[in-house]
C-alpha positions in Angstrom: 0.0 0.0 0.0 2.8 2.4 0.9 4.5 1.5 -2.3 1.4 2.4 -4.4 1.0 5.6 -2.5 4.6 6.5 -3.3 4.1 5.8 -7.0 1.0 8.0 -7.1 2.8 10.9 -5.4 5.7 10.5 -7.9 3.2 10.5 -10.8 1.5 13.6 -9.5 4.8 15.4 -9.1 5.9 14.4 -12.6 2.6 15.7 -14.0 3.1 19.0 -12.2 6.6 19.3 -13.5 5.5 18.5 -17.0 2.9 21.2 -16.9 5.4 23.6 -15.6 7.8 23.0 -18.4 5.0 23.0 -21.0 3.9 26.4 -19.6 7.5 27.6 -19.7 7.8 26.7 -23.4 4.5 28.4 -24.2 4.3 31.3 -21.8 1.3 33.6 -22.0 2.1 36.5 -24.4 3.4 39.6 -22.6 1.3 42.6 -23.6 3.0 45.5 -25.4 1.7 49.0 -25.6 2.1 50.7 -28.9 1.8 54.4 -29.7 1.0 55.2 -33.4 1.8 58.8 -34.4 0.5 59.7 -37.8 0.0 62.7 -40.2 -1.9 63.1 -43.4 -2.7 65.6 -46.1 0.3 67.8 -45.4 0.3 69.3 -48.9 3.9 70.6 -48.9 3.8 72.4 -45.6 7.5 72.0 -44.9 7.4 75.2 -43.0 4.5 77.6 -42.2 4.5 80.0 -45.1 4.9 83.1 -43.0 2.1 85.2 -44.5 1.1 86.3 -41.1 1.9 85.6 -37.4 0.0 82.9 -35.5 0.1 80.2 -38.2 -0.2 76.6 -37.3 1.5 73.6 -38.7 4.7 72.8 -40.7 7.1 69.9 -40.4 9.3 72.2 -38.5 6.8 72.1 -35.6 6.0 68.5 -36.0 9.7 67.5 -35.4 9.8 69.6 -32.3 6.7 67.8 -30.9 8.1 64.4 -31.8 11.5 65.1 -30.4 10.1 66.4 -27.1 7.7 63.4 -26.6 9.6 60.2 -27.3 7.5 57.1 -26.7 8.6 53.5 -26.3 7.4 51.2 -29.1 6.3 54.1 -31.2 5.3 53.9 -34.8 5.4 56.9 -37.1 3.6 57.0 -40.4 2.2 59.4 -43.0 -1.2 58.4 -44.6 -0.7 60.3 -47.8 -0.9 63.5 -49.8 2.3 64.9 -48.4 3.2 66.5 -51.7 1.7 69.9 -52.7 1.1 69.2 -56.4 2.6 67.7 -59.6 4.8 70.6 -60.8 8.5 70.2 -61.0 9.0 72.6 -58.0 6.5 70.6 -56.0 8.7 67.5 -56.6 11.8 69.3 -55.4 10.0 70.3 -52.3 8.7 66.8 -51.7 12.3 65.4 -51.7 13.1 67.7 -48.8 10.0 66.7 -47.0 11.0 63.1 -47.3 14.4 64.0 -45.7 12.4 65.7 -42.9 10.3 62.5 -42.4 13.5 60.5 -42.3 15.0 62.8 -39.7 11.8 62.2 -37.6 12.3 58.4 -37.8 9.1 57.8 -39.8 8.6 54.1 -40.5 6.7 54.7 -43.8 5.1 57.3 -46.0 2.1 56.2 -48.0 1.3 57.6 -51.4 -1.9 59.5 -51.7 -3.9 61.0 -54.5 -1.5 63.9 -55.1 1.4 61.6 -55.3 -0.5 59.6 -57.9 -0.4 62.7 -60.1 3.3 62.2 -60.6 4.5 60.2 -63.6 5.6 56.6 -63.3 9.2 57.6 -63.9 9.1 60.2 -61.1 7.6 57.8 -58.6 10.2 55.1 -59.5 13.0 57.6 -59.0 11.5 58.7 -55.6 11.3 55.1 -54.5 15.0 54.5 -55.3 16.2 57.7 -53.7 13.8 58.3 -50.8 15.5 58.1 -47.3 12.2 56.9 -45.8 10.2 53.9 -47.0 7.5 54.7 -49.5 4.6 52.3 -49.7 1.5 51.8 -51.9 -0.3 48.6 -52.5 -2.7 49.9 -55.2 -0.7 52.3 -57.4 0.5 50.3 -60.4 2.5 50.5 -63.6 -0.3 50.9 -66.1 1.4 48.6 -68.7 2.9 45.8 -66.6 0.4 46.0 -63.7 3.4 45.8 -61.3 3.3 47.7 -58.1 5.3 50.9 -58.1 6.3 50.7 -54.5 6.3 48.0 -51.8 2.8 47.4 -50.7 3.6 47.1 -47.0 6.4 47.1 -44.4 6.6 44.9 -41.3 8.2 46.5 -38.2 9.1 44.7 -34.9 7.8 46.2 -31.7 8.6 44.1 -28.7 7.8 40.5 -29.5 5.2 41.5 -32.1 5.3 42.1 -35.8 3.3 45.0 -37.1 2.4 45.3 -40.7 2.0 48.8 -42.2 -0.1 48.5 -45.4 -0.9 51.5 -47.6 -3.6 52.2 -50.2 -5.1 55.4 -51.7 -8.7 56.1 -52.8 -9.2 54.4 -56.2 -11.9 56.9 -57.3 -9.3 59.0 -59.1 -10.2 60.2 -62.5 -7.9 58.8 -65.2 -7.0 62.3 -66.3 -5.7 63.0 -62.8 -3.3 60.1 -62.7 0.3 60.7 -63.8 1.6 59.3 -67.1 2.2 55.5 -66.8 0.3 55.2 -63.5 -2.8 53.2 -62.8 -4.8 52.7 -59.6 -6.4 49.4 -58.5 -9.6 49.3 -56.5 -8.7 49.2 -52.8 -11.0 46.3 -52.1 -9.4 44.2 -54.9 -6.0 45.0 -53.6 -6.9 44.0 -50.0 -8.6 40.8 -51.1 -5.3 39.8 -52.8 -2.9 40.9 -50.1 -4.5 40.2 -46.7 -4.3 36.3 -47.0 -0.6 36.7 -47.7 0.0 39.2 -45.0 -2.1 37.7 -42.2 0.4 34.9 -41.3 3.3 37.3 -41.4 2.1 39.8 -38.8 0.5 40.0 -35.4 -1.1 43.4 -36.1 -2.1 44.9 -39.4 -2.4 48.7 -39.6 -4.0 50.0 -42.8 -3.0 53.5 -44.0 -5.9 54.4 -46.3 -6.0 57.8 -47.9 -9.8 57.9 -48.3 -12.9 59.4 -46.8 -14.7 58.6 -43.5 -17.4 56.5 -45.1 -15.0 54.4 -47.0 -12.8 53.9 -44.0 -15.8 52.4 -42.2 -16.8 50.2 -45.2 -13.2 48.8 -45.4 -13.5 47.8 -41.7 -16.8 46.1 -42.3 -15.4 44.1 -45.3 -12.0 43.1 -44.0 -12.0 41.7 -40.4 -8.2 41.2 -40.7 -7.6 45.0 -40.3 -6.8 45.9 -36.7 -6.3 49.6 -37.1 -7.3 51.9 -40.0 -5.8 55.4 -40.3 -7.2 57.9 -42.7 -6.7 61.3 -44.1 -8.9 62.3 -47.0 -11.3 63.9 -44.5 -12.9 67.3 -43.8 -11.6 67.4 -40.2 -9.8 65.2 -37.7 -11.5 62.5 -35.7 -13.7 63.7 -32.9 -13.6 60.2 -31.4 -12.0 56.8 -31.8 -14.4 54.7 -34.0 -14.8 50.9 -33.5 -16.1 49.1 -36.6 -16.1 45.3 -36.9 -12.6 44.3 -35.6 -11.0 47.6 -36.5 -10.1 50.8 -34.6 -10.5 53.9 -36.9 -8.8 57.3 -36.5 -8.1 60.0 -39.0 -6.5 63.4 -39.3 -6.0 66.1 -42.0 -5.7 69.9 -41.8 -2.7 70.4 -44.1 -0.1 69.4 -41.6 -1.6 71.4 -38.7 -2.4 68.3 -36.6 -0.8 65.1 -35.4 -2.8 62.0 -34.7 -1.9 59.8 -31.7 -3.4 56.4 -31.1 -2.3 54.2 -28.1 -3.2 50.5 -28.2 -2.3 47.4 -26.2 -1.3 44.2 -28.0 -1.7 41.0 -26.1 -1.4 38.4 -28.8 -2.0 37.9 -32.5 -4.8 40.2 -33.6 -5.6 40.9 -29.9 -5.6 44.6 -29.6 -7.4 47.1 -27.4 -7.5 50.9 -27.6 -6.0 52.7 -24.6 -6.5 56.3 -25.8 -6.2 58.8 -28.6 -5.8 62.5 -29.2 -5.3 65.0 -32.0 -2.5 67.4 -31.2 -2.6 70.8 -32.9 0.8 72.1 -34.0 0.0 75.6 -32.8 2.2 78.7 -33.1 3.6 78.4 -29.6 5.4 75.2 -30.7 9.0 76.3 -31.6 10.2 75.4 -35.1 13.0 72.9 -35.4 16.1 74.4 -36.9 17.2 71.3 -38.7 13.9 71.2 -40.7 14.1 75.0 -41.3 17.6 74.3 -42.8 16.0 71.8 -45.1 13.4 74.4 -46.1 16.2 76.9 -46.8 18.0 74.2 -49.0 14.8 73.7 -50.9 14.4 77.5 -51.6 18.0 77.8 -52.6 17.6 74.8 -55.1 14.4 76.1 -56.5 15.9 79.6 -57.0 18.8 78.2 -59.1 16.8 75.6 -61.0 15.3 76.4 -64.4 11.7 75.4 -64.0 9.0 74.7 -66.6 7.1 77.8 -65.4 10.1 80.0 -66.4 9.6 79.2 -70.1 6.9 81.5 -71.6 6.3 78.8 -74.2 4.9 76.6 -71.5 2.4 79.2 -70.3 -1.1 79.7 -71.5 -3.8 82.2 -70.6 -6.4 79.6 -71.4 -6.8 76.1 -72.7 -8.8 76.8 -75.8 -6.7 76.0 -78.9 -6.4 78.9 -81.3 -8.1 81.4 -79.0 -5.9 84.4 -77.9 -6.4 86.2 -74.7 -8.3 89.5 -75.1 -5.7 91.5 -73.1 -2.2 91.2 -71.7 -0.8 92.3 -68.4 0.8 95.8 -68.5 1.7 96.5 -64.9 0.3 98.8 -62.2 2.4 101.7 -63.5 0.1 101.8 -66.6 -2.9 102.3 -64.4 -2.0 104.9 -61.8 -1.7 107.9 -64.1 -5.4 107.9 -64.8 -6.7 106.2 -61.7 -5.2 108.5 -59.1 -7.6 107.9 -56.2 -7.4 104.1 -56.7 -3.6 104.5 -56.9 -3.5 106.2 -53.5 -5.6 103.5 -51.9 -3.3 100.9 -53.4 -0.1 102.7 -52.4 -1.3 103.0 -48.8 -2.2 99.2 -48.6 -0.1 96.2 -47.9 -0.7 95.1 -51.5 1.9 97.6 -52.6 4.6 95.9 -50.6 3.5 92.3 -51.0 6.8 91.1 -52.4 8.7 92.4 -49.5 7.3 89.6 -47.3 8.6 87.0 -49.7 12.1 88.6 -49.9 12.4 88.7 -46.2 11.6 85.0 -46.0 13.8 84.1 -49.0 10.7 82.9 -50.7 10.7 85.4 -53.6 11.8 82.6 -56.1 9.4 80.0 -54.8 6.5 79.5 -57.2 4.3 78.3 -54.4 4.3 81.8 -53.0 4.9 84.1 -56.0 1.4 84.0 -57.5 -0.3 85.8 -54.7 2.4 88.4 -54.4 2.8 89.5 -58.0 0.9 90.5 -61.1 0.0 87.7 -63.5 2.5 85.1 -62.5 2.0 81.9 -64.6 0.7 83.9 -67.6 2.9 84.7 -70.7 2.6 88.5 -70.1 2.8 88.4 -66.3 5.5 88.3 -63.7 8.5 85.9 -64.3 11.1 84.9 -61.8 13.8 86.3 -63.9 12.4 89.8 -63.3 13.8 89.5 -59.7 11.0 91.8 -58.3 12.0 94.7 -60.6 8.7 94.7 -62.5 5.2 93.2 -62.2 6.1 92.7 -58.5 3.6 93.2 -55.6 -0.2 92.8 -55.7 -1.2 95.3 -58.3 -4.4 96.5 -60.0 -4.4 93.6 -62.5 -3.9 91.0 -59.7 -7.6 91.5 -58.9 -9.1 93.1 -62.0 -7.3 91.0 -64.6 -5.1 92.0 -67.6 -5.6 95.6 -68.6 -3.6 95.8 -71.8 -6.6 96.3 -74.1 -8.1 98.9 -71.8 -4.8 100.9 -71.7 -4.4 100.6 -75.5 -7.9 102.0 -76.1 -7.2 104.9 -73.8 -3.8 105.7 -75.4 -5.2 105.6 -78.9 -8.2 107.7 -77.8 -10.7 105.1 -78.8 -14.1 104.5 -77.2 -13.7 102.3 -74.2 -15.4 99.1 -75.2 -13.3 96.7 -73.1 -14.9 96.2 -69.6 -13.4 94.5 -66.6 -15.7 92.0 -65.0 -17.2 92.9 -61.6 -15.3 91.8 -58.5 -16.6 90.4 -55.2 -15.3 88.7 -52.0 -14.6 85.5 -53.9 -11.9 87.2 -55.9 -10.1 88.2 -52.7 -10.4 84.7 -51.3 -8.3 83.2 -54.2 -5.3 84.3 -52.0 -6.9 85.3 -48.7 -8.0 81.8 -47.5 -6.9 79.1 -45.0 -3.5 79.4 -43.6 -2.5 82.1 -46.1 -4.7 84.8 -44.5 -6.4 85.7 -41.3 -10.1 84.8 -41.4 -11.4 86.8 -44.3 -14.2 89.2 -43.7 -15.1 91.5 -46.6 -16.6 94.2 -44.3 -13.3 94.3 -42.4 -10.8 94.1 -45.3 -12.5 96.1 -48.0 -12.5 99.5 -46.2 -8.7 99.2 -46.0 -8.4 99.1 -49.8 -11.7 100.7 -50.9 -11.6 102.5 -54.2 -13.9 103.0 -57.2 -14.3 104.5 -60.6 -12.5 107.7 -61.5 -14.6 110.6 -63.1 -15.3 109.5 -66.7 -13.2 111.4 -69.3 -14.7 111.2 -72.8 -13.3 114.3 -74.5 -11.2 113.5 -77.5 -12.3 109.9 -77.7 -13.6 108.4 -81.0 -15.5 105.3 -81.7 -13.4 102.2 -82.1 -13.1 100.9 -85.7 -14.8 97.5 -86.3 
């Protein structure tokens, strides 16, 4: 009996030890807290433009915030639309933005709708030269069907593998895609990729440059997505959305906001939200000097580079073949002799010194800024960078009223004045006075500062214009 009792005790002990070692080999996963920091729709805002004090945003401020708040197991991503446009100078600026993202230790930058306007050759060059990983799962070579960039990147955080997968809204009109570029429907792309990606990663984060409604629909259709971050939205998230198995958060605001999402991972696809916030990059945040230096390098390069817009042959007043513009720009000096009261109102306004602000910020050769500080920039008869602020500079009469060449010619030749300028309203002012480029525009506040009207009509000596 004692012998049997001893055997039972030994067997129980062996079972306990076996369980212990089995548990040691397969321990319960240790939770890891992740902090995802993301931006979207930056639109070229390497620095605040400097049009007025109190401006928000700029990668200069973003780097200050990220450097001052380092977090363990952080993930840094851009959801898309970082580039301002498709012009050659926008591409130069984008290259410096990618250097800034790399200096901030971004894990990936997703390509959005604006990046899709670049040509296949430009995107391929960016992919090779970018100091930060560019991703896009659904932008394709329109001939071969091959992906232009890597569709995703897997990063390690603690014991967990996190997949960063990027797509952009596929409802892009063909005419808005760059030469050689095609876009695949996001749903088709995800159906292909997720079965491949699921075994490789513990967490899947989708960077989707699309609208709020589509973000929710993607979550409903694809249970594999743990987090969905968006950016083609009217305003940043007011709350953290839960849809199907996904957490959804989004931001925008042209680089004026940083999205922060904190989650706890406790196993494969086991993820819980811990908190979120949208941080505004307000004017009290100091600008990082290293990113300001990148901005200075950009402006130096764009100043010394011959751009497409510098060639008058590339400029058109309109897009109707064979139709010539009715008038050309002639400059404010041609207006002030006859329009003396208007000239005084102009001279006493900030419009008369608009170019000074660009010169002081070394932005007087930056095409992104010149249009709203000169007369007719981008038109064959308007301001050109080679003028170096010597003529057609500052906001003049024709900046608002349009080309006055025919009006001046009729006066000089003493013909009947048949050419008429179209009426102006607040919308004309808001072509430049909008968003971050102006204080909130109020016609009743701003118009009295520049108010002017018609001069007394002079008809003596005029004759009827020949047909």
